[in-house]
Steps between C-alpha positions, in 0.01 A plus 500: 500500500363251750657336804708192564299233678717480812513876568352619827252784526753770589729413210206506260402842633851642461519367145168661412602833653828510310345396169213750519657776712177497698374415849130527413276209592174504305216423737233274356179521700231605252158536660230348280210722396263331743704627796381852427839673500419730210809646335724307738384168360430324171226633272191289444550215255880498514660155519727515805743236378553654157525846655770376739706334227494819293590709805800285590630501143462879482690581820757219482779706337487753785422286807719245676216310667128430493296425813156343462292533817337159534183644657416632153574168328252250641259463210471192280811469285699765686781266606559409136511870415755564774721222366488656154580841651806344666616356168461834323668689783797264514546515125513878535749483788260587784480323835156393621380553858198300615327738741316239707600623849530151646409511870422151627660200669798331342338234282251749355771755430703234323204423276496868406874499427462181294227651282695822464773292340247302298360807326858615434521799734837582655392620845199511729393752763460386859317659794672374819189490719592153628865607541625182330765697311776240525269227370375691197855611418602135477196420287599775259850359470360148445297613197740779391228760555587835654306592815405865550390569858276790597688714752364858506170568325381853432130470585408703811373197692845340489647775719361320805636160395849617402547652846368198691764381745653155455719356775781304336746329733432756770527803271200712405482574127242662278319256273648633174849477649446140609375408152804665341734316737339164420514569126869581524585198715317256273603651168158597370536625142333838546288712731209732428532859617230744395608822333545761774318833492515723806170666406301192397618202704680393817822354356816681607859510379611385845288184473636420155852541635424259785378238252818546295719421802362147513526419130797397290434439132122505510302697245218740588160498332351847532132549414312824541665713231265673258132493592574452870729803515813337642837671470772265386823699516629421849485124449806495270705701746448215743498186283695576185442562133384157376337341805158664496207359300253787453147384437273725298142382470191697407686805368675274248212264422253785451715801409372856496367658183774564248708200607529152359631199689831550325538872565398467864747214553778705341417799720501284814827331404672832437364663815616213720838485326556867579430425866710188533800627306493815709500308828799461728687193388468214746586134468 
């Protein structure tokens, strides 16, 4: 396993999916005991770095990616740990997504992309608040780092922002549509679309279809499955069997009683495979 040095993010992802027959991305955002998260965080006295290395090794046979959320990795020595996680993940055939959500001016974003590459991650998340999508796309290509742009988030507050009107060349567009258009035009590697759930969030099948119209070969990173209650099935009808990276976080990191990391990862892999192989076949 492992990846050739000159492969881009999408090709690495497809290789991992085919080798593992999985689209599961193992979220890696373990709350330390001092955060007070109880059973949804690390127990007292647990070494976060060692815990993370054991977690990644356990789920690696069943997951195609791992995604450390950088907000949880800011302690002394954490960058070294993330580099070691990248090495272990690559050896096991997993892609690594640096979940930094870059959201600044160009030179600052490029620093983030540079350090993503330096600690051996394959892609970085990007929040297009400054709307410099073309610029960050070029920075990703320069350092051979995939850029994953937030497009439709599932939190209730985002409903207002996604429907904000943007006037582009005399045409009114909703914000999420404008972001999707820019991502397609500038060949961003991937977009983030939260897992839709008609009972629990605001994301609709119609909106996902609109995003798809603007994209060509881009992947989709879909958080919100598992603990957040998102429903994943419709996404493969729209994007295709291998193009969706499904992040599973707390429900995989801290599985319910009776599960291990391995058994939960296997269950998630098989559940998602049933959905994606049952989807309408699209390019």
